CHARMM internal coordinates of N, CA and C (Angstrom, degrees):
IC EDIT
DIST 1 N 1 CA 1.4318
DIST 1 CA 1 C 1.5242
ANGL 1 N 1 CA 1 C 111.72
DIST 1 C 2 N 1.2927
ANGL 1 CA 1 C 2 N 115.66
DIHE 1 N 1 CA 1 C 2 N -12.39
DIST 2 N 2 CA 1.4602
ANGL 1 C 2 N 2 CA 118.90
DIHE 1 CA 1 C 2 N 2 CA 179.07
DIST 2 CA 2 C 1.5243
ANGL 2 N 2 CA 2 C 111.49
DIHE 1 C 2 N 2 CA 2 C -64.33
DIST 2 C 3 N 1.3461
ANGL 2 CA 2 C 3 N 117.68
DIHE 2 N 2 CA 2 C 3 N -24.25
DIST 3 N 3 CA 1.4628
ANGL 2 C 3 N 3 CA 119.87
DIHE 2 CA 2 C 3 N 3 CA 179.65
DIST 3 CA 3 C 1.5211
ANGL 3 N 3 CA 3 C 111.73
DIHE 2 C 3 N 3 CA 3 C -63.68
DIST 3 C 4 N 1.3343
ANGL 3 CA 3 C 4 N 117.81
DIHE 3 N 3 CA 3 C 4 N -23.42
DIST 4 N 4 CA 1.4579
ANGL 3 C 4 N 4 CA 122.10
DIHE 3 CA 3 C 4 N 4 CA 177.36
DIST 4 CA 4 C 1.5247
ANGL 4 N 4 CA 4 C 111.88
DIHE 3 C 4 N 4 CA 4 C -96.42
DIST 4 C 5 N 1.3075
ANGL 4 CA 4 C 5 N 117.60
DIHE 4 N 4 CA 4 C 5 N -2.15
DIST 5 N 5 CA 1.4536
ANGL 4 C 5 N 5 CA 121.08
DIHE 4 CA 4 C 5 N 5 CA -177.50
DIST 5 CA 5 C 1.5194
ANGL 5 N 5 CA 5 C 112.72
DIHE 4 C 5 N 5 CA 5 C 84.96
DIST 5 C 6 N 1.3157
ANGL 5 CA 5 C 6 N 116.75
DIHE 5 N 5 CA 5 C 6 N 13.10
DIST 6 N 6 CA 1.4657
ANGL 5 C 6 N 6 CA 121.47
DIHE 5 CA 5 C 6 N 6 CA 179.95
DIST 6 CA 6 C 1.5210
ANGL 6 N 6 CA 6 C 107.96
DIHE 5 C 6 N 6 CA 6 C -92.01
DIST 6 C 7 N 1.3171
ANGL 6 CA 6 C 7 N 116.65
DIHE 6 N 6 CA 6 C 7 N 115.29
DIST 7 N 7 CA 1.4545
ANGL 6 C 7 N 7 CA 119.42
DIHE 6 CA 6 C 7 N 7 CA -175.35
DIST 7 CA 7 C 1.5202
ANGL 7 N 7 CA 7 C 114.20
DIHE 6 C 7 N 7 CA 7 C -119.86
DIST 7 C 8 N 1.3134
ANGL 7 CA 7 C 8 N 118.61
DIHE 7 N 7 CA 7 C 8 N -24.00
DIST 8 N 8 CA 1.4566
ANGL 7 C 8 N 8 CA 121.09
DIHE 7 CA 7 C 8 N 8 CA -174.80
DIST 8 CA 8 C 1.5235
ANGL 8 N 8 CA 8 C 109.61
DIHE 7 C 8 N 8 CA 8 C -127.94
DIST 8 C 9 N 1.3304
ANGL 8 CA 8 C 9 N 116.55
DIHE 8 N 8 CA 8 C 9 N 72.08
DIST 9 N 9 CA 1.4633
ANGL 8 C 9 N 9 CA 121.43
DIHE 8 CA 8 C 9 N 9 CA -175.97
DIST 9 CA 9 C 1.5222
ANGL 9 N 9 CA 9 C 111.31
DIHE 8 C 9 N 9 CA 9 C -100.59
DIST 9 C 10 N 1.3300
ANGL 9 CA 9 C 10 N 115.08
DIHE 9 N 9 CA 9 C 10 N 146.59
DIST 10 N 10 CA 1.4597
ANGL 9 C 10 N 10 CA 119.31
DIHE 9 CA 9 C 10 N 10 CA 170.43
DIST 10 CA 10 C 1.5211
ANGL 10 N 10 CA 10 C 107.86
DIHE 9 C 10 N 10 CA 10 C -68.97
DIST 10 C 11 N 1.3159
ANGL 10 CA 10 C 11 N 118.53
DIHE 10 N 10 CA 10 C 11 N 162.46
DIST 11 N 11 CA 1.4647
ANGL 10 C 11 N 11 CA 119.62
DIHE 10 CA 10 C 11 N 11 CA 177.36
DIST 11 CA 11 C 1.5324
ANGL 11 N 11 CA 11 C 112.07
DIHE 10 C 11 N 11 CA 11 C -56.89
DIST 11 C 12 N 1.3385
ANGL 11 CA 11 C 12 N 117.56
DIHE 11 N 11 CA 11 C 12 N -39.05
DIST 12 N 12 CA 1.4612
ANGL 11 C 12 N 12 CA 120.93
DIHE 11 CA 11 C 12 N 12 CA -179.95
DIST 12 CA 12 C 1.5308
ANGL 12 N 12 CA 12 C 111.26
DIHE 11 C 12 N 12 CA 12 C -65.63
DIST 12 C 13 N 1.3186
ANGL 12 CA 12 C 13 N 115.80
DIHE 12 N 12 CA 12 C 13 N -43.45
DIST 13 N 13 CA 1.4612
ANGL 12 C 13 N 13 CA 119.84
DIHE 12 CA 12 C 13 N 13 CA 179.09
DIST 13 CA 13 C 1.5261
ANGL 13 N 13 CA 13 C 110.52
DIHE 12 C 13 N 13 CA 13 C -66.30
DIST 13 C 14 N 1.3219
ANGL 13 CA 13 C 14 N 117.37
DIHE 13 N 13 CA 13 C 14 N -37.22
DIST 14 N 14 CA 1.4580
ANGL 13 C 14 N 14 CA 120.71
DIHE 13 CA 13 C 14 N 14 CA 178.10
DIST 14 CA 14 C 1.5257
ANGL 14 N 14 CA 14 C 111.26
DIHE 13 C 14 N 14 CA 14 C -61.88
DIST 14 C 15 N 1.3340
ANGL 14 CA 14 C 15 N 117.01
DIHE 14 N 14 CA 14 C 15 N -44.30
DIST 15 N 15 CA 1.4659
ANGL 14 C 15 N 15 CA 121.00
DIHE 14 CA 14 C 15 N 15 CA 178.74
DIST 15 CA 15 C 1.5242
ANGL 15 N 15 CA 15 C 110.45
DIHE 14 C 15 N 15 CA 15 C -63.40
DIST 15 C 16 N 1.3375
ANGL 15 CA 15 C 16 N 117.39
DIHE 15 N 15 CA 15 C 16 N -44.76
DIST 16 N 16 CA 1.4644
ANGL 15 C 16 N 16 CA 120.81
DIHE 15 CA 15 C 16 N 16 CA 179.55
DIST 16 CA 16 C 1.5321
ANGL 16 N 16 CA 16 C 110.97
DIHE 15 C 16 N 16 CA 16 C -62.98
DIST 16 C 17 N 1.3261
ANGL 16 CA 16 C 17 N 117.39
DIHE 16 N 16 CA 16 C 17 N -43.53
DIST 17 N 17 CA 1.4572
ANGL 16 C 17 N 17 CA 121.39
DIHE 16 CA 16 C 17 N 17 CA -179.88
DIST 17 CA 17 C 1.5245
ANGL 17 N 17 CA 17 C 111.32
DIHE 16 C 17 N 17 CA 17 C -65.80
DIST 17 C 18 N 1.3177
ANGL 17 CA 17 C 18 N 117.21
DIHE 17 N 17 CA 17 C 18 N -39.75
DIST 18 N 18 CA 1.4574
ANGL 17 C 18 N 18 CA 121.01
DIHE 17 CA 17 C 18 N 18 CA 177.98
DIST 18 CA 18 C 1.5275
ANGL 18 N 18 CA 18 C 111.00
DIHE 17 C 18 N 18 CA 18 C -65.15
DIST 18 C 19 N 1.3191
ANGL 18 CA 18 C 19 N 116.91
DIHE 18 N 18 CA 18 C 19 N -41.81
DIST 19 N 19 CA 1.4667
ANGL 18 C 19 N 19 CA 120.72
DIHE 18 CA 18 C 19 N 19 CA 177.18
DIST 19 CA 19 C 1.5232
ANGL 19 N 19 CA 19 C 110.25
DIHE 18 C 19 N 19 CA 19 C -61.64
DIST 19 C 20 N 1.3259
ANGL 19 CA 19 C 20 N 117.34
DIHE 19 N 19 CA 19 C 20 N -44.67
DIST 20 N 20 CA 1.4587
ANGL 19 C 20 N 20 CA 120.99
DIHE 19 CA 19 C 20 N 20 CA 178.54
DIST 20 CA 20 C 1.5193
ANGL 20 N 20 CA 20 C 111.23
DIHE 19 C 20 N 20 CA 20 C -61.45
DIST 20 C 21 N 1.3190
ANGL 20 CA 20 C 21 N 116.58
DIHE 20 N 20 CA 20 C 21 N -47.51
DIST 21 N 21 CA 1.4609
ANGL 20 C 21 N 21 CA 120.81
DIHE 20 CA 20 C 21 N 21 CA -178.78
DIST 21 CA 21 C 1.5296
ANGL 21 N 21 CA 21 C 110.79
DIHE 20 C 21 N 21 CA 21 C -59.34
DIST 21 C 22 N 1.3182
ANGL 21 CA 21 C 22 N 116.58
DIHE 21 N 21 CA 21 C 22 N -39.12
DIST 22 N 22 CA 1.4588
ANGL 21 C 22 N 22 CA 121.45
DIHE 21 CA 21 C 22 N 22 CA -179.86
DIST 22 CA 22 C 1.5280
ANGL 22 N 22 CA 22 C 112.04
DIHE 21 C 22 N 22 CA 22 C -71.19
DIST 22 C 23 N 1.3314
ANGL 22 CA 22 C 23 N 117.57
DIHE 22 N 22 CA 22 C 23 N -39.32
DIST 23 N 23 CA 1.4654
ANGL 22 C 23 N 23 CA 122.02
DIHE 22 CA 22 C 23 N 23 CA -173.12
DIST 23 CA 23 C 1.5235
ANGL 23 N 23 CA 23 C 114.24
DIHE 22 C 23 N 23 CA 23 C -90.21
DIST 23 C 24 N 1.3120
ANGL 23 CA 23 C 24 N 118.83
DIHE 23 N 23 CA 23 C 24 N -17.77
DIST 24 N 24 CA 1.4662
ANGL 23 C 24 N 24 CA 120.59
DIHE 23 CA 23 C 24 N 24 CA -170.04
DIST 24 CA 24 C 1.5244
ANGL 24 N 24 CA 24 C 113.89
DIHE 23 C 24 N 24 CA 24 C -59.63
DIST 24 C 25 N 1.3127
ANGL 24 CA 24 C 25 N 118.71
DIHE 24 N 24 CA 24 C 25 N -31.88
DIST 25 N 25 CA 1.4630
ANGL 24 C 25 N 25 CA 120.97
DIHE 24 CA 24 C 25 N 25 CA -179.27
DIST 25 CA 25 C 1.5297
ANGL 25 N 25 CA 25 C 112.50
DIHE 24 C 25 N 25 CA 25 C -67.54
DIST 25 C 26 N 1.3168
ANGL 25 CA 25 C 26 N 117.06
DIHE 25 N 25 CA 25 C 26 N -23.24
DIST 26 N 26 CA 1.4727
ANGL 25 C 26 N 26 CA 119.87
DIHE 25 CA 25 C 26 N 26 CA -179.62
DIST 26 CA 26 C 1.5290
ANGL 26 N 26 CA 26 C 111.39
DIHE 25 C 26 N 26 CA 26 C -126.24
DIST 26 C 27 N 1.3307
ANGL 26 CA 26 C 27 N 116.32
DIHE 26 N 26 CA 26 C 27 N 32.42
DIST 27 N 27 CA 1.4542
ANGL 26 C 27 N 27 CA 120.73
DIHE 26 CA 26 C 27 N 27 CA -173.73
DIST 27 CA 27 C 1.5270
ANGL 27 N 27 CA 27 C 112.66
DIHE 26 C 27 N 27 CA 27 C -62.96
DIST 27 C 28 N 1.3257
ANGL 27 CA 27 C 28 N 118.49
DIHE 27 N 27 CA 27 C 28 N -37.59
DIST 28 N 28 CA 1.4671
ANGL 27 C 28 N 28 CA 120.08
DIHE 27 CA 27 C 28 N 28 CA 180.00
DIST 28 CA 28 C 1.5133
ANGL 28 N 28 CA 28 C 110.55
DIHE 27 C 28 N 28 CA 28 C -61.54
DIST 28 C 29 N 1.3080
ANGL 28 CA 28 C 29 N 117.42
DIHE 28 N 28 CA 28 C 29 N -48.70
DIST 29 N 29 CA 1.4648
ANGL 28 C 29 N 29 CA 121.82
DIHE 28 CA 28 C 29 N 29 CA 179.74
DIST 29 CA 29 C 1.5288
ANGL 29 N 29 CA 29 C 110.81
DIHE 28 C 29 N 29 CA 29 C -61.48
DIST 29 C 30 N 1.3116
ANGL 29 CA 29 C 30 N 117.04
DIHE 29 N 29 CA 29 C 30 N -44.09
DIST 30 N 30 CA 1.4633
ANGL 29 C 30 N 30 CA 120.67
DIHE 29 CA 29 C 30 N 30 CA -178.78
DIST 30 CA 30 C 1.5274
ANGL 30 N 30 CA 30 C 111.78
DIHE 29 C 30 N 30 CA 30 C -64.09
DIST 30 C 31 N 1.3331
ANGL 30 CA 30 C 31 N 117.01
DIHE 30 N 30 CA 30 C 31 N -41.78
DIST 31 N 31 CA 1.4601
ANGL 30 C 31 N 31 CA 119.55
DIHE 30 CA 30 C 31 N 31 CA 178.35
DIST 31 CA 31 C 1.5239
ANGL 31 N 31 CA 31 C 111.68
DIHE 30 C 31 N 31 CA 31 C -67.09
DIST 31 C 32 N 1.3208
ANGL 31 CA 31 C 32 N 117.41
DIHE 31 N 31 CA 31 C 32 N -37.45
DIST 32 N 32 CA 1.4728
ANGL 31 C 32 N 32 CA 120.59
DIHE 31 CA 31 C 32 N 32 CA 178.65
DIST 32 CA 32 C 1.5279
ANGL 32 N 32 CA 32 C 111.20
DIHE 31 C 32 N 32 CA 32 C -65.99
DIST 32 C 33 N 1.3327
ANGL 32 CA 32 C 33 N 117.08
DIHE 32 N 32 CA 32 C 33 N -31.43
DIST 33 N 33 CA 1.4631
ANGL 32 C 33 N 33 CA 121.09
DIHE 32 CA 32 C 33 N 33 CA -175.35
DIST 33 CA 33 C 1.5194
ANGL 33 N 33 CA 33 C 113.98
DIHE 32 C 33 N 33 CA 33 C -92.24
DIST 33 C 34 N 1.3359
ANGL 33 CA 33 C 34 N 118.43
DIHE 33 N 33 CA 33 C 34 N -13.98
DIST 34 N 34 CA 1.4615
ANGL 33 C 34 N 34 CA 118.92
DIHE 33 CA 33 C 34 N 34 CA -179.77
DIST 34 CA 34 C 1.5333
ANGL 34 N 34 CA 34 C 109.78
DIHE 33 C 34 N 34 CA 34 C -75.26
DIST 34 C 35 N 1.3268
ANGL 34 CA 34 C 35 N 116.81
DIHE 34 N 34 CA 34 C 35 N 163.34
DIST 35 N 35 CA 1.4641
ANGL 34 C 35 N 35 CA 121.25
DIHE 34 CA 34 C 35 N 35 CA -175.55
DIST 35 CA 35 C 1.5258
ANGL 35 N 35 CA 35 C 111.97
DIHE 34 C 35 N 35 CA 35 C -57.00
DIST 35 C 36 N 1.3151
ANGL 35 CA 35 C 36 N 117.73
DIHE 35 N 35 CA 35 C 36 N -46.16
DIST 36 N 36 CA 1.4669
ANGL 35 C 36 N 36 CA 120.37
DIHE 35 CA 35 C 36 N 36 CA -178.95
DIST 36 CA 36 C 1.5258
ANGL 36 N 36 CA 36 C 111.41
DIHE 35 C 36 N 36 CA 36 C -66.57
DIST 36 C 37 N 1.3228
ANGL 36 CA 36 C 37 N 116.76
DIHE 36 N 36 CA 36 C 37 N -38.99
DIST 37 N 37 CA 1.4576
ANGL 36 C 37 N 37 CA 120.27
DIHE 36 CA 36 C 37 N 37 CA 177.54
DIST 37 CA 37 C 1.5130
ANGL 37 N 37 CA 37 C 111.81
DIHE 36 C 37 N 37 CA 37 C -63.25
DIST 37 C 38 N 1.3249
ANGL 37 CA 37 C 38 N 116.95
DIHE 37 N 37 CA 37 C 38 N -45.08
DIST 38 N 38 CA 1.4685
ANGL 37 C 38 N 38 CA 120.51
DIHE 37 CA 37 C 38 N 38 CA 178.00
DIST 38 CA 38 C 1.5221
ANGL 38 N 38 CA 38 C 110.94
DIHE 37 C 38 N 38 CA 38 C -62.17
DIST 38 C 39 N 1.3338
ANGL 38 CA 38 C 39 N 116.38
DIHE 38 N 38 CA 38 C 39 N -39.87
DIST 39 N 39 CA 1.4642
ANGL 38 C 39 N 39 CA 120.56
DIHE 38 CA 38 C 39 N 39 CA 178.94
DIST 39 CA 39 C 1.5338
ANGL 39 N 39 CA 39 C 110.48
DIHE 38 C 39 N 39 CA 39 C -62.59
DIST 39 C 40 N 1.3169
ANGL 39 CA 39 C 40 N 117.41
DIHE 39 N 39 CA 39 C 40 N -44.43
DIST 40 N 40 CA 1.4620
ANGL 39 C 40 N 40 CA 120.79
DIHE 39 CA 39 C 40 N 40 CA 178.45
DIST 40 CA 40 C 1.5287
ANGL 40 N 40 CA 40 C 110.94
DIHE 39 C 40 N 40 CA 40 C -63.25
DIST 40 C 41 N 1.3116
ANGL 40 CA 40 C 41 N 117.04
DIHE 40 N 40 CA 40 C 41 N -45.61
DIST 41 N 41 CA 1.4624
ANGL 40 C 41 N 41 CA 121.20
DIHE 40 CA 40 C 41 N 41 CA 179.60
DIST 41 CA 41 C 1.5187
ANGL 41 N 41 CA 41 C 110.32
DIHE 40 C 41 N 41 CA 41 C -61.49
DIST 41 C 42 N 1.3297
ANGL 41 CA 41 C 42 N 117.55
DIHE 41 N 41 CA 41 C 42 N -45.61
DIST 42 N 42 CA 1.4663
ANGL 41 C 42 N 42 CA 121.94
DIHE 41 CA 41 C 42 N 42 CA -179.53
DIST 42 CA 42 C 1.5260
ANGL 42 N 42 CA 42 C 112.69
DIHE 41 C 42 N 42 CA 42 C -63.07
DIST 42 C 43 N 1.3333
ANGL 42 CA 42 C 43 N 116.79
DIHE 42 N 42 CA 42 C 43 N -26.19
DIST 43 N 43 CA 1.4644
ANGL 42 C 43 N 43 CA 119.77
DIHE 42 CA 42 C 43 N 43 CA -179.80
DIST 43 CA 43 C 1.5336
ANGL 43 N 43 CA 43 C 112.13
DIHE 42 C 43 N 43 CA 43 C -97.99
DIST 43 C 44 N 1.3365
ANGL 43 CA 43 C 44 N 116.42
DIHE 43 N 43 CA 43 C 44 N 14.44
DIST 44 N 44 CA 1.4539
ANGL 43 C 44 N 44 CA 120.70
DIHE 43 CA 43 C 44 N 44 CA 173.52
DIST 44 CA 44 C 1.5187
ANGL 44 N 44 CA 44 C 116.05
DIHE 43 C 44 N 44 CA 44 C 88.49
DIST 44 C 45 N 1.3186
ANGL 44 CA 44 C 45 N 117.56
DIHE 44 N 44 CA 44 C 45 N 17.10
DIST 45 N 45 CA 1.4620
ANGL 44 C 45 N 45 CA 120.92
DIHE 44 CA 44 C 45 N 45 CA -177.28
DIST 45 CA 45 C 1.5283
ANGL 45 N 45 CA 45 C 112.35
DIHE 44 C 45 N 45 CA 45 C -114.25
DIST 45 C 46 N 1.3156
ANGL 45 CA 45 C 46 N 116.11
DIHE 45 N 45 CA 45 C 46 N 41.90
DIST 46 N 46 CA 1.4585
ANGL 45 C 46 N 46 CA 120.81
DIHE 45 CA 45 C 46 N 46 CA -179.74
DIST 46 CA 46 C 1.5289
ANGL 46 N 46 CA 46 C 111.62
DIHE 45 C 46 N 46 CA 46 C -60.26
DIST 46 C 47 N 1.3372
ANGL 46 CA 46 C 47 N 116.94
DIHE 46 N 46 CA 46 C 47 N -36.28
DIST 47 N 47 CA 1.4649
ANGL 46 C 47 N 47 CA 120.03
DIHE 46 CA 46 C 47 N 47 CA 178.98
DIST 47 CA 47 C 1.5236
ANGL 47 N 47 CA 47 C 111.73
DIHE 46 C 47 N 47 CA 47 C -61.27
DIST 47 C 48 N 1.3310
ANGL 47 CA 47 C 48 N 117.22
DIHE 47 N 47 CA 47 C 48 N -33.42
DIST 48 N 48 CA 1.4680
ANGL 47 C 48 N 48 CA 120.36
DIHE 47 CA 47 C 48 N 48 CA 179.16
DIST 48 CA 48 C 1.5254
ANGL 48 N 48 CA 48 C 110.94
DIHE 47 C 48 N 48 CA 48 C -65.65
DIST 48 C 49 N 1.3294
ANGL 48 CA 48 C 49 N 116.48
DIHE 48 N 48 CA 48 C 49 N -37.99
DIST 49 N 49 CA 1.4602
ANGL 48 C 49 N 49 CA 120.50
DIHE 48 CA 48 C 49 N 49 CA 178.56
DIST 49 CA 49 C 1.5312
ANGL 49 N 49 CA 49 C 109.29
DIHE 48 C 49 N 49 CA 49 C -66.13
DIST 49 C 50 N 1.3290
ANGL 49 CA 49 C 50 N 116.24
DIHE 49 N 49 CA 49 C 50 N -42.37
DIST 50 N 50 CA 1.4666
ANGL 49 C 50 N 50 CA 120.27
DIHE 49 CA 49 C 50 N 50 CA 178.64
DIST 50 CA 50 C 1.5288
ANGL 50 N 50 CA 50 C 110.46
DIHE 49 C 50 N 50 CA 50 C -62.26
DIST 50 C 51 N 1.3255
ANGL 50 CA 50 C 51 N 116.61
DIHE 50 N 50 CA 50 C 51 N -45.27
DIST 51 N 51 CA 1.4633
ANGL 50 C 51 N 51 CA 120.77
DIHE 50 CA 50 C 51 N 51 CA -179.91
DIST 51 CA 51 C 1.5248
ANGL 51 N 51 CA 51 C 110.87
DIHE 50 C 51 N 51 CA 51 C -62.26
DIST 51 C 52 N 1.3206
ANGL 51 CA 51 C 52 N 116.64
DIHE 51 N 51 CA 51 C 52 N -41.65
DIST 52 N 52 CA 1.4674
ANGL 51 C 52 N 52 CA 120.96
DIHE 51 CA 51 C 52 N 52 CA -179.31
DIST 52 CA 52 C 1.5276
ANGL 52 N 52 CA 52 C 111.99
DIHE 51 C 52 N 52 CA 52 C -63.94
DIST 52 C 53 N 1.3254
ANGL 52 CA 52 C 53 N 117.01
DIHE 52 N 52 CA 52 C 53 N -24.28
DIST 53 N 53 CA 1.4612
ANGL 52 C 53 N 53 CA 120.24
DIHE 52 CA 52 C 53 N 53 CA -176.68
DIST 53 CA 53 C 1.5249
ANGL 53 N 53 CA 53 C 113.21
DIHE 52 C 53 N 53 CA 53 C -89.47
DIST 53 C 54 N 1.3194
ANGL 53 CA 53 C 54 N 117.80
DIHE 53 N 53 CA 53 C 54 N -3.32
DIST 54 N 54 CA 1.4605
ANGL 53 C 54 N 54 CA 121.12
DIHE 53 CA 53 C 54 N 54 CA -177.63
DIST 54 CA 54 C 1.5304
ANGL 54 N 54 CA 54 C 110.27
DIHE 53 C 54 N 54 CA 54 C -82.17
DIST 54 C 55 N 1.3196
ANGL 54 CA 54 C 55 N 115.38
DIHE 54 N 54 CA 54 C 55 N 110.52
DIST 55 N 55 CA 1.4666
ANGL 54 C 55 N 55 CA 121.26
DIHE 54 CA 54 C 55 N 55 CA -179.07
DIST 55 CA 55 C 1.5234
ANGL 55 N 55 CA 55 C 110.65
DIHE 54 C 55 N 55 CA 55 C -85.89
DIST 55 C 56 N 1.3108
ANGL 55 CA 55 C 56 N 116.20
DIHE 55 N 55 CA 55 C 56 N 138.31
DIST 56 N 56 CA 1.4663
ANGL 55 C 56 N 56 CA 122.67
DIHE 55 CA 55 C 56 N 56 CA 176.81
DIST 56 CA 56 C 1.5257
ANGL 56 N 56 CA 56 C 112.61
DIHE 55 C 56 N 56 CA 56 C 56.44
DIST 56 C 57 N 1.3266
ANGL 56 CA 56 C 57 N 116.80
DIHE 56 N 56 CA 56 C 57 N 35.21
DIST 57 N 57 CA 1.4632
ANGL 56 C 57 N 57 CA 120.05
DIHE 56 CA 56 C 57 N 57 CA -178.15
DIST 57 CA 57 C 1.5201
ANGL 57 N 57 CA 57 C 112.83
DIHE 56 C 57 N 57 CA 57 C -94.90
DIST 57 C 58 N 1.3094
ANGL 57 CA 57 C 58 N 118.02
DIHE 57 N 57 CA 57 C 58 N -3.44
DIST 58 N 58 CA 1.4550
ANGL 57 C 58 N 58 CA 120.95
DIHE 57 CA 57 C 58 N 58 CA -178.07
DIST 58 CA 58 C 1.5259
ANGL 58 N 58 CA 58 C 109.84
DIHE 57 C 58 N 58 CA 58 C -141.82
DIST 58 C 59 N 1.3076
ANGL 58 CA 58 C 59 N 114.73
DIHE 58 N 58 CA 58 C 59 N 147.37
DIST 59 N 59 CA 1.4642
ANGL 58 C 59 N 59 CA 119.13
DIHE 58 CA 58 C 59 N 59 CA 176.45
DIST 59 CA 59 C 1.5233
ANGL 59 N 59 CA 59 C 110.94
DIHE 58 C 59 N 59 CA 59 C -98.49
DIST 59 C 60 N 1.3282
ANGL 59 CA 59 C 60 N 117.05
DIHE 59 N 59 CA 59 C 60 N 4.01
DIST 60 N 60 CA 1.4617
ANGL 59 C 60 N 60 CA 122.21
DIHE 59 CA 59 C 60 N 60 CA -179.75
DIST 60 CA 60 C 1.5181
ANGL 60 N 60 CA 60 C 110.93
DIHE 59 C 60 N 60 CA 60 C -97.43
DIST 60 C 61 N 1.3155
ANGL 60 CA 60 C 61 N 115.26
DIHE 60 N 60 CA 60 C 61 N 149.70
DIST 61 N 61 CA 1.4600
ANGL 60 C 61 N 61 CA 121.61
DIHE 60 CA 60 C 61 N 61 CA 175.13
DIST 61 CA 61 C 1.5265
ANGL 61 N 61 CA 61 C 107.35
DIHE 60 C 61 N 61 CA 61 C -120.05
DIST 61 C 62 N 1.3426
ANGL 61 CA 61 C 62 N 117.96
DIHE 61 N 61 CA 61 C 62 N 119.30
DIST 62 N 62 CA 1.4651
ANGL 61 C 62 N 62 CA 118.59
DIHE 61 CA 61 C 62 N 62 CA 179.36
DIST 62 CA 62 C 1.5266
ANGL 62 N 62 CA 62 C 110.83
DIHE 61 C 62 N 62 CA 62 C -73.84
DIST 62 C 63 N 1.3188
ANGL 62 CA 62 C 63 N 115.80
DIHE 62 N 62 CA 62 C 63 N 134.64
DIST 63 N 63 CA 1.4582
ANGL 62 C 63 N 63 CA 122.96
DIHE 62 CA 62 C 63 N 63 CA 178.79
DIST 63 CA 63 C 1.5211
ANGL 63 N 63 CA 63 C 107.69
DIHE 62 C 63 N 63 CA 63 C -121.00
DIST 63 C 64 N 1.3313
ANGL 63 CA 63 C 64 N 117.00
DIHE 63 N 63 CA 63 C 64 N 129.95
DIST 64 N 64 CA 1.4552
ANGL 63 C 64 N 64 CA 120.73
DIHE 63 CA 63 C 64 N 64 CA 177.88
DIST 64 CA 64 C 1.5214
ANGL 64 N 64 CA 64 C 108.71
DIHE 63 C 64 N 64 CA 64 C -81.32
DIST 64 C 65 N 1.3263
ANGL 64 CA 64 C 65 N 115.34
DIHE 64 N 64 CA 64 C 65 N 117.10
DIST 65 N 65 CA 1.4751
ANGL 64 C 65 N 65 CA 121.66
DIHE 64 CA 64 C 65 N 65 CA 176.64
DIST 65 CA 65 C 1.5174
ANGL 65 N 65 CA 65 C 106.93
DIHE 64 C 65 N 65 CA 65 C -122.16
DIST 65 C 66 N 1.3184
ANGL 65 CA 65 C 66 N 115.68
DIHE 65 N 65 CA 65 C 66 N 113.00
DIST 66 N 66 CA 1.4645
ANGL 65 C 66 N 66 CA 119.04
DIHE 65 CA 65 C 66 N 66 CA -176.20
DIST 66 CA 66 C 1.5114
ANGL 66 N 66 CA 66 C 109.36
DIHE 65 C 66 N 66 CA 66 C 67.16
DIST 66 C 67 N 1.3279
ANGL 66 CA 66 C 67 N 116.39
DIHE 66 N 66 CA 66 C 67 N -119.45
DIST 67 N 67 CA 1.4586
ANGL 66 C 67 N 67 CA 120.47
DIHE 66 CA 66 C 67 N 67 CA -178.04
DIST 67 CA 67 C 1.5285
ANGL 67 N 67 CA 67 C 112.48
DIHE 66 C 67 N 67 CA 67 C -111.37
DIST 67 C 68 N 1.3449
ANGL 67 CA 67 C 68 N 117.18
DIHE 67 N 67 CA 67 C 68 N 19.36
DIST 68 N 68 CA 1.4570
ANGL 67 C 68 N 68 CA 119.22
DIHE 67 CA 67 C 68 N 68 CA 179.77
DIST 68 CA 68 C 1.5310
ANGL 68 N 68 CA 68 C 111.32
DIHE 67 C 68 N 68 CA 68 C -143.76
DIST 68 C 69 N 1.3252
ANGL 68 CA 68 C 69 N 114.65
DIHE 68 N 68 CA 68 C 69 N 154.47
DIST 69 N 69 CA 1.4553
ANGL 68 C 69 N 69 CA 120.34
DIHE 68 CA 68 C 69 N 69 CA 175.86
DIST 69 CA 69 C 1.5239
ANGL 69 N 69 CA 69 C 108.90
DIHE 68 C 69 N 69 CA 69 C -88.66
DIST 69 C 70 N 1.3182
ANGL 69 CA 69 C 70 N 115.63
DIHE 69 N 69 CA 69 C 70 N 140.68
DIST 70 N 70 CA 1.4613
ANGL 69 C 70 N 70 CA 121.88
DIHE 69 CA 69 C 70 N 70 CA 175.07
DIST 70 CA 70 C 1.5218
ANGL 70 N 70 CA 70 C 107.77
DIHE 69 C 70 N 70 CA 70 C -128.00
DIST 70 C 71 N 1.3325
ANGL 70 CA 70 C 71 N 115.76
DIHE 70 N 70 CA 70 C 71 N 156.97
DIST 71 N 71 CA 1.4658
ANGL 70 C 71 N 71 CA 120.28
DIHE 70 CA 70 C 71 N 71 CA -179.51
DIST 71 CA 71 C 1.5207
ANGL 71 N 71 CA 71 C 109.93
DIHE 70 C 71 N 71 CA 71 C -82.11
DIST 71 C 72 N 1.3105
ANGL 71 CA 71 C 72 N 115.50
DIHE 71 N 71 CA 71 C 72 N 132.24
DIST 72 N 72 CA 1.4491
ANGL 71 C 72 N 72 CA 121.90
DIHE 71 CA 71 C 72 N 72 CA 173.25
DIST 72 CA 72 C 1.5107
ANGL 72 N 72 CA 72 C 107.47
DIHE 71 C 72 N 72 CA 72 C -109.11
DIST 72 C 73 N 1.3100
ANGL 72 CA 72 C 73 N 116.36
DIHE 72 N 72 CA 72 C 73 N 105.01
DIST 73 N 73 CA 1.4717
ANGL 72 C 73 N 73 CA 121.40
DIHE 72 CA 72 C 73 N 73 CA -174.46
DIST 73 CA 73 C 1.5142
ANGL 73 N 73 CA 73 C 109.97
DIHE 72 C 73 N 73 CA 73 C -88.04
END
COOR INIT
IC SEED 1 N 1 CA 1 C
IC BUILD
């Protein structure tokens, strides 16, 4: 995890980060094959699965304020 600059992680964060590091190279395929991905594709939302799999594609961070997401630049 040091390659990402993560040095002081909780055990839970370490497991999550390790899973991400392992899966990130094939994230599109994994999302398409998981139950939620298949459900989205079957209901006509294949583009949403593709968008969800794009890593580092945006400089914005969505923040939930009240009942809507807003961009935090």
